[in-house]
C-alpha positions in Angstrom: -131.5 -153.7 63.3 -129.5 -155.3 66.1 -125.9 -154.7 67.1 -123.5 -156.5 64.8 -119.9 -156.5 63.5 -119.4 -155.8 59.8 -116.4 -155.8 57.6 -115.2 -154.5 54.2 -112.7 -156.6 52.4 -110.4 -155.3 49.6 -109.3 -157.6 46.9 -107.0 -157.2 43.9 -108.1 -159.1 40.7 -105.9 -161.7 39.1 -103.4 -159.9 36.7 -103.5 -160.5 33.0 -106.2 -161.4 30.5 -109.6 -162.5 31.8 -110.1 -166.2 31.5 -112.1 -169.0 33.1 -109.0 -169.8 35.2 -108.7 -166.2 36.5 -112.4 -166.1 37.4 -111.8 -169.3 39.4 -108.7 -167.8 41.0 -110.5 -164.6 41.9 -113.3 -166.6 43.6 -110.8 -168.7 45.5 -109.0 -165.6 46.8 -112.3 -164.0 47.8 -113.2 -167.1 49.8 -109.8 -167.2 51.5 -109.9 -163.5 52.5 -113.5 -163.9 53.7 -112.5 -166.9 55.8 -109.6 -165.0 57.3 -111.7 -161.9 58.0 -114.4 -163.9 59.7 -111.9 -165.7 61.9 -110.2 -162.5 62.9 -113.3 -160.2 63.4 -116.4 -162.4 63.8 -118.1 -160.2 61.2 -121.7 -161.1 60.6 -121.8 -159.1 57.3 -118.7 -159.0 55.0 -118.8 -156.8 51.9 -116.5 -157.4 48.9 -115.7 -155.0 46.0 -117.6 -154.5 42.8 -116.9 -157.2 40.1 -114.5 -159.0 42.4 -114.9 -162.2 40.5 -113.4 -160.7 37.3 -112.1 -157.1 37.9 -114.0 -154.1 36.8 -112.6 -153.6 33.3 -112.8 -157.1 31.8 -110.8 -156.4 28.7 -113.1 -158.6 26.6 -116.3 -157.9 24.7 -119.7 -158.3 26.4 -120.4 -161.6 24.5 -117.2 -163.1 25.7 -117.7 -161.9 29.3 -121.2 -163.4 29.2 -119.6 -166.8 28.5 -117.1 -166.4 31.4 -119.7 -165.6 34.1 -123.0 -167.2 35.0 -126.5 -166.6 36.2 -127.0 -165.9 39.9 -127.2 -168.3 41.7 -124.7 -170.3 39.7 -121.0 -171.1 39.4 -120.0 -167.4 39.7 -121.7 -167.1 43.1 -121.6 -170.7 44.6 -118.2 -170.6 46.2 -119.1 -167.5 48.2 -122.6 -168.9 49.0 -120.9 -172.0 50.4 -118.5 -169.8 52.4 -121.4 -167.9 53.9 -123.1 -171.1 54.9 -119.9 -172.6 56.3 -119.1 -169.4 58.3 -122.7 -168.7 59.3 -122.4 -165.1 58.0 -123.8 -162.7 55.4 -121.6 -162.0 52.4 -122.3 -159.2 49.9 -120.1 -159.3 46.8 -119.9 -157.8 43.3 -119.9 -159.9 40.2 -120.8 -159.6 36.5 -123.9 -161.7 35.9 -125.1 -163.4 32.8 -128.2 -161.8 31.5 -131.2 -163.2 29.6 -129.5 -163.5 26.2 -125.9 -163.7 25.0 -124.0 -160.4 25.4 -126.4 -159.0 28.0 -124.3 -158.7 31.2 -125.4 -157.0 34.5 -123.1 -155.6 37.1 -124.6 -157.2 40.2 -124.3 -157.0 44.0 -125.3 -160.3 45.6 -126.1 -161.1 49.2 -125.7 -164.6 50.4 -127.2 -165.4 53.8 -125.9 -167.8 56.5 -128.0 -170.6 55.0 -125.9 -170.3 51.8 -128.9 -169.1 49.8 -128.8 -166.0 47.7 -131.2 -163.7 49.6 -130.8 -160.5 47.4 -129.5 -159.4 44.0 -129.2 -155.8 42.9 -128.2 -154.9 39.4 -126.4 -151.6 39.0 -128.9 -149.0 37.7 -126.3 -146.3 37.0 -123.5 -147.8 34.9 -120.3 -145.8 34.7 -119.7 -144.2 31.3 -117.0 -146.7 30.3 -119.1 -149.8 31.2 -122.5 -148.7 29.9 -123.7 -150.9 27.0 -125.7 -147.9 25.7 -122.4 -146.1 25.2 -120.4 -149.0 23.8 -119.5 -150.7 27.1 -120.4 -154.2 28.5 -123.0 -153.6 31.2 -126.8 -153.4 30.7 -128.4 -151.3 33.4 -130.7 -152.8 36.0 -134.1 -151.3 36.9 -135.0 -152.4 40.4 -133.9 -151.6 44.0 -133.3 -154.4 46.5 -133.8 -154.2 50.3 -133.6 -157.5 52.1 -134.8 -158.5 55.6 -132.0 -160.3 57.5 -131.4 -161.3 61.1 -129.1 -158.2 61.3 -131.7 -155.7 60.0 -132.8 -154.4 56.6 -129.9 -154.3 54.1 -129.9 -152.3 50.9 -127.3 -152.2 48.1 -125.8 -149.7 45.7 -122.7 -150.2 43.4 -119.9 -147.7 43.0 -121.2 -144.9 40.7 -124.7 -145.4 42.1 -123.2 -143.5 45.1 -123.5 -140.3 43.0 -127.3 -140.6 42.7 -129.1 -139.7 46.0 -132.5 -140.7 44.7 -131.5 -144.4 44.6 -130.4 -144.4 48.2 -133.4 -142.4 49.4 -135.8 -145.0 47.9 -134.1 -147.7 49.9 -134.0 -145.7 53.1 -137.7 -145.0 52.7 -138.2 -148.8 52.4 -136.5 -149.2 55.7 -132.8 -149.9 54.9 -130.6 -149.6 58.0 -127.4 -150.8 56.5 -126.3 -150.1 52.9 -123.6 -152.1 51.1 -121.6 -150.3 48.5 -119.3 -152.8 46.5 -117.1 -150.6 44.4 -114.2 -150.3 42.0 -114.0 -146.5 42.1 -111.8 -144.9 39.4 -111.9 -141.3 40.4 -110.4 -139.8 43.6 -110.3 -140.8 47.2 -112.0 -137.4 48.0 -115.0 -138.3 45.8 -115.1 -141.8 47.2 -115.3 -140.5 50.8 -117.5 -137.5 50.0 -120.2 -139.6 48.3 -120.1 -142.4 50.9 -120.4 -140.1 53.8 -123.0 -138.0 52.2 -125.3 -140.9 51.4 -124.9 -142.2 55.0 -125.8 -138.8 56.4 -128.6 -138.0 53.9 -130.5 -141.1 54.9 -129.2 -141.9 58.4 -127.9 -145.3 57.4 -124.8 -147.3 58.1 -122.7 -147.7 54.9 -120.2 -150.6 54.4 -118.2 -149.6 51.3 -115.6 -152.0 49.9 -113.4 -150.7 47.2 -111.0 -152.7 44.9 -107.3 -152.5 44.9 -104.6 -153.6 42.5 -105.0 -153.7 38.7 -107.9 -155.2 36.7 -107.5 -157.2 33.5 -107.2 -154.0 31.4 -104.5 -152.6 33.7 -106.7 -150.0 35.5 -105.5 -149.3 39.0 -107.6 -149.0 42.1 -106.8 -147.3 45.4 -108.8 -149.2 48.0 -109.6 -146.9 51.0 -112.7 -148.9 51.9 -114.9 -147.2 54.5 -117.5 -148.0 57.1 -119.6 -144.9 57.9 -122.1 -144.2 60.6 -125.6 -142.5 60.1 -124.1 -139.1 61.2 -121.3 -139.4 58.5 -118.5 -140.5 60.9 -115.9 -142.8 59.3 -115.6 -145.5 61.9 -113.2 -147.7 59.8 -110.9 -146.9 56.9 -108.6 -149.2 54.9 -105.3 -148.4 53.2 -104.4 -149.4 49.6 -103.5 -153.0 49.7 -105.4 -156.3 50.1 -106.9 -156.2 53.7 -110.1 -155.8 55.6 -111.5 -153.3 58.1 -114.3 -154.0 60.6 -116.5 -152.1 63.0 -119.2 -152.7 65.5 -122.6 -151.2 64.5 -125.2 -150.3 67.1 -128.8 -149.1 66.6 -128.7 -147.4 70.1 -125.6 -145.2 69.3 -126.4 -144.6 65.6 -128.0 -141.2 66.2 -127.1 -140.6 69.8 -125.2 -137.3 69.2 -125.3 -134.4 66.7 -121.6 -135.0 65.8 -119.2 -137.8 66.9 -118.6 -137.6 70.6 -120.7 -134.5 71.2 -122.8 -133.9 74.2 -125.4 -132.3 71.9 -128.1 -134.8 71.0 -129.3 -135.6 67.5 -132.7 -133.8 67.2 -133.7 -134.3 63.5 -134.5 -137.1 61.1 -133.8 -136.4 57.4 -136.5 -138.9 56.3 -139.2 -137.8 58.6 -138.6 -134.1 57.9 -138.8 -134.3 54.1 -141.1 -131.6 52.6 -143.2 -134.0 50.6 -145.7 -131.3 49.6 -142.8 -129.3 48.0 -141.4 -132.4 46.3 -144.8 -133.3 44.9 -145.3 -129.8 43.5 -142.0 -130.0 41.7 -142.1 -133.7 40.8 -141.8 -132.8 37.1 -138.4 -131.2 37.8 -137.3 -134.0 40.0 -138.3 -136.8 37.6 -138.0 -135.1 34.2 -134.9 -134.9 32.0 -132.1 -132.6 33.1 -128.5 -131.9 32.3 -125.7 -129.8 33.7 -125.4 -126.2 32.3 -121.6 -126.6 32.0 -119.7 -128.2 29.1 -118.1 -131.6 29.6 -116.4 -134.3 27.6 -119.3 -136.5 26.4 -118.2 -140.0 25.4 
C-alpha cells in the first residue's frame, strides 16, 4: 500500500417506516456527508456504515425490502458511485442488495472506485441472529470473500458481526489485504465493538477503518457510533463520538509495524501471518473446520 488518508463517516438513518422516499433521503444524506468529509480531510478512502441506505432493522418483510433496494450496481449504489467519481475517491458503503429472486436480500459492502465503477462487493457471510433468513430474518448469507486491488493498496471487507469471526479476516489477510473496511450497525456494547476491531487489526497486522451507525433505524433500534480507525498494532488512531460526523487518519506502510507498542523504542519483531504454525493447523483441521458449539447454555432464538 501507499500512504493515504482514510475516513469513517457516521450516519443516522431517516426516522420512521422504510419507504422508497426514505431510501432516497438516506442516499442523499450519505452523498452530502461524503462530500463534506472529502472537502475537509482529502480522504482517498471513505467508509460508511452497514445498511446506510435503509438502516439496519428495516421493519418490513424481506419481500418488501427486496422491492425497495436494487441489484448492485443499480439505483441503490449509483448516487455513491457518482460521488466517488466526482470526488476522485474510494467509497465503501453498506446496503441491502436485491438477490437473485424475490425475497432474497443480501447485506452487502460495496466499494466504488474513483472511476465511479463498483470495484468490489462483499456479502455478509455471518448474519446477526436477528437478520439471518435461516432464523426468520431478512438476510441471506453470502459465501465469498472480496479483496480488491486499488491505487491505495489491497482492500478487504467485513460487515459488523463478521468481526467476531477471525477466520474470515485471516483469509483476506492471507490474500494480501492491507486495509480492511468494516461497515457496521453494531447493537451490542462499545467494549465489544472496540475489542473485536482492535483484535482483528492486531491478529492480521492490517489497518481497519470501522464505521458504525448512529441514531435510530426504521424499527427504532438505537446505535452508538464510536467509529474507529485502528493500526496494525491495535492502536486506535481515530475515534468518533455518538452523533453524525466523521473521523480521519493518515495511514502509512512505513510506520505500520515500526514499534512493538505505540510510541515505543522497541521494534516490532514478529509477523502473525508468517509465523503461523501451519503444520499444527493442518493436523487439527477437522477441529478447525468441523461443527462446534459453546459448552455453556445461551438463549437460542
